[in-house]
N, C-alpha and C positions, 0 to 999 in steps of 0.2 A: 270674339277676339278682344283682348285687353291690350290697348296700345300704350306702352310706357317708354317710348323713345322720342319724347317731345323735344329733347335737346337737339336731336338730329333734324327734325322738321315738325311743323304743326299743320293740322288741317287748315285750309283757307276758310276764313270767316265768311259767312253768307253776305254780311254787310259790305265786306271788302270786294267780293265778287260783284255785287250789285252796283257799287260805286264805280268800279273800273269798267263795267260792261259798255257803257256808252262810248268810251274811248277806244274800244276794240271794234266798234261797229260804225255808226254814223259819224261819231266825233273823232275820226282817226287822224286828224290833221297833224302836220309837223309843227311844233311850237316855234320854229324859226321862220316859218312861211308868213309872208305879209299879205294874207287874205283872211276872209272871215273864219274859215275852218281852222287855219293855223293860229289865228288870234284867240279862238275859243280854247284850243289846246294849251296855248301859252297861259291863259287865265287859269285854267284848271291846274297847271303845273305850279303856278305862283300860289294858288290857294293851298295846294298840298304842301308846299314849302313852308307856308305860314303855320300850318297845323303841326308839322314836325317840329318847327322851331319853338312853338308854344310849349310842347311837351318837354323840350330840352332847355327851356328858359334861355333861348338864344335869339339873335336876330335872323330873319329869314335869309339874308345874304350870306350868312355863315354856314348854311346847310348846303352840302353838295350831294346830289343824288348819284348813287353808284349802282353797279350790278349786284351788290351784295356785301357781306361782311368781309370777304377776302379782299375784294378791291378796296374797300374802305381802309383796311389795315395797311395794304400796300401803299395807298395814296398818303396815309398819315405818316407812316414811318419813313418812306423814301421822300415824300414831298416836303415834310417839315425839315428833315435832316439836310436835304439839299437846297431848300429854299433860302435859308439865311443861316448857314452854319456858324456857330461860335468856334467850332473846331471839328474834329473827326472822332468824337467819342460818343458812344450811345450806350445807355443802360437799359437792360430789360431783365427778364427772369427766365429760368430754364423750363418753366411750365406754361409758357405762352402757347397760343394757337399757332399752328404751323405757318399761317399767313404772316404773323409777326416775326417768327424765327427765321423764315426764309427771306423776308425783306431785310432783316438785319444782316443775314449772311451775304446777301447781294451787295449791301453797302460795304461790307468788309472786303469782299472779293474784287469788286469793280472799282470802288471809290476809296479804298484804303482806310476805312473806319476801323476803330478798335471797339470791340464789344465787351462790356462788363455784364456778367450774369449774376444778379443778386441771389444769395442763398435763400432757400425757403426751409421752414421747419417741417417736421414730420406730418403736419396737417396741411401744408401748402401755403402758410402765411409768410409774408415779407415783413421784416422788422424795419420800421422807418429809420432807426438808427443806422442800419446797414446801408440804406439808401443815402443818408446824409454823408456817411463816410466814403461812399463811392463817387460822389459828384466831384468833378474836377473843373478847372477853369475852361477846359476845351470840351466839356460835355454839351452836346447840342440837342439831345432829346432823351427823355425817359419814357418808356412804354411798359405799363403794367396792366394786366387784364383785371377787369372789375370783379368778375366771378369766373372760376375755372370751368371749362366745358366738360371736363371728365369727372372731377371729384366734387365740384360745386362750391369749393371754398371761396368765401367773399373776402376781398382784400380791404384793409383800412384805408380806403381810397383818399378820403379827405385829409387824413394825416400824411399820407405819402405826397399828395399834391402840395400840401403846405410846405413840406421840405423843399420841393423843387421850386416853388414860388419864391421862397426866401433867397434862393440862389439864382433866380432869373432864368431857369431852365424850363422849356416847354414840357408839358406832361400829356401823354396820350394814353387813353384806355380803350381797350377792346371791350365794348359793353354788349356784345351780341347775345350772350346768355343772360345778361342781367335785365334786358328789356322785358317789360311786362311783370317783373318780379321785384325790382329794386328801383329807387328813385333815380331819375335820369337828369335831374336839375343840375346842369353843369356849373351854375353859380355856386350852389351849396357844396358840390363836390370839389370845386376849385380846379377842374381840369381844363386844359386848353384844346383838346381834341378828343372826340368820342365817336366810335363807330357802332352802327346797328345793322341788323339784317332783317328783311321783311318776313322771310318764311319761319322765323322763330316766334313771331307774334300774330300769325294768322293772315299774312299777306302771301302772295305766291313767291316762289323762288325766282331770283333774277332781279331783285330790287333791294337796295340798301341805302344808307345815307352816312355821310361823315360830317360831323360838326367840327369846324376849325375856327377858333376865335380870329376875328378879322385882323388883329395885330400881328399875326404870324404869316409871313409869306409862304406860299405853297408851290413847289415845283410840280407841274403836272406829270403824271405817269403816262397818260394817254394824250397824244398830240393830234391836232386836226383842226376842226372848225371853230374851236374856242367856246363851245357851249359851257354851261355852268360857270359863267363869269370867268372863262378861261382856265378853270381848274380841272375840268374833266370833259374832254372833247368827245363827241358822239351824239347822235340824235337822242334826245331824252326819251325815256320810257314813261310816257305820260300816264298810261293806264296803271303801270306798276307803282308810280309815285302816288297816285290817288289811292290805290289800294293800301300802300304802306301807311299813308297818313291816316286813313280810316281805321285800320287795324291798330295802329299805335295809339290813337286817341281813345279807342274803346278799351284797349289793354290797360292804359293808364287810369281810366275811370274805374276799372274793376280791380286794380292792383292790390290795394290794401286788404280788401275782403278775400280775394283769391289767395294772396300770400298767407294770410292767417289760417284759412281753412285748409290749404294744401300742406302747410307746415305740420298740422296735427296728423294728417294722413301719412306724410313722409316719416314722421317719428314713429308712428305705429308700424310702418313697414320696416324701419331700421330695427326697432325692438323685436319685432317678430322674427326677422332673419337672424339677428345675433343670438336670440334666445332659442331658436329652433334648429339652427345649423351649427353643430359643433365645429370649432376651428375657424369659423367665418370671421372676417375682419372688415370693419368699416374703413373706407379711405376718405381722406379729407377731414375737415374740422367737424366736430360733433354737432356744434350749434351754429357757428358762423358759416352757414352753407345756404345755397339757394333753396327756397321753400320746396321745390319739387324734385330735388336731386338726392338720390340715395345710391351710393356706389360701394361695391364690396369686392374683396378677393376671397377665393375659396381654395386655400392651399391644398395641394394634393389632387386637384381635379384639373380639367381642361375648361377654360372659360368658354371656348367655342362649343364644346360638347354640352355644357350647361345651357347655353343659349338655344341650341337645337332642341334639347329636351323641353325647355320652357315653351318654345314655339309649338311643339307637338301638343302641349297642354293649353295652347291659346294665349300665351303671354309673349308679347313682342317687346323686346328691349335690345340692348347692345352691349358690346364689350368696352365701349369708350367713344372717342371722337369718330363721327361718321366719315370725316375727311381722311382718316387713317385706316378705314376699313380695308381688309385684305392684306394688310401688312403683317409679316411674320415677326417683326420686331416688337419687343416689349414697349409699352407706353413710356414715352419720355417723361410724362407727368409723374407717373407712379414711381419710376426709378429715381427721379429727382427728389421724391419724398422719402427715399431710403428703402423702398420696397425692392427686394431681390427680383431680378428679371424673370426667373421661373415662376415666382408668385404673382408678379404683375400680369403674366399671361393668363391668369385665372380670373381676371377682372370681369365683373358684370355690372352694368350701370342701368338703373331704373330712373326715368324722368317723368314725373307726373304732370298732369295738366289740371287746370282749375275744375275741369269736368270729371276728374277721376273720383270714384266713389269709395266709401268705406268697404263695401262688399267686394269691389275689385281689388282693393289692397289685401283684404283677408284671403281672397282666392290666390293672389300672387304669392303671399307668404307660404301658403300651403303648397303651391306649385314649386316654389324654390326648394323647400325641404325635400319633396319627392324627386325633383330633378337632380339635385346634388347627390342624393342617396343613390339614384339610378346610375349616375356617372361614376360614383365611387365603386359601386358593385362591378362595373365594367373595367375597373382599373384605371380611371382617370379619363 
């Protein structure tokens, strides 16, 4: 089997498993407990927080551990917007992850916020000039994804953040797909809040983190015992935090080499599919995309049928966001890029890992050609 659905989830790194194992067995203490076992858990949690903060170039106290990327997005969008609002206006894009879009919708429905959706071009890019024109005196938050989870387009984040900084508006980015591939240094990026998810970098599902600069008040989404400095109540997942810190540190250490090598394989996959499957179209930006992401539409076919044919041939991939799997609706990302709904429903996304080989890419290209031809012969 060739696994090319790493944007959905990645295998857990052995080092992460080994790091978390003691806190699933003998070191299972609650970090809020004032005894030896609890204090040992608290020390491990603090060490994990320092490791994550180091990768993000932030202070440990600015890192909030969450249950994953969805909670991180909810906490950032709702928490910053409600924590110290300049007004009730929020800016985002139509191609965000559902966690951001649903959080914005909640603010509109329940709290009366007005939402402005920045236009994106046919490749998924946001123009900083459009952002500058959209900011108002009552804008309280801007949220733009670092790299898109479906088509892989990378936003000019530092330029966008510079616009918001000049106007005194907090800037949040969902960096779930960027982690392990792109720099997460929030000082260089200029962002005020950034969310990541453990299972995208080799930690287990169920752990994530949100960085929020200390100058920004954050209204909690989860209320209770006041853990995480009052920003996220609930007994902390110590084992998960340790695994996330370990996986993130290793991913960052390998990032430059992994990105360079995977980009070469990604481009070979893109060239092979476009050259070998008549009518196929690449979605997203041709070069400003995640190193491991290659996404296509195959007009006149069924994306789900192509996926089934590929799996029969030992290639595991997806039609887009795993969070939207099973939906009959065309991808909101692809339609926002101007792709017709019927064509958007033919989408297939391949997401490589640093461990993907040239032989696997070559086999995938050959399998895509035969799978699309097989579906076409059957009438889509």
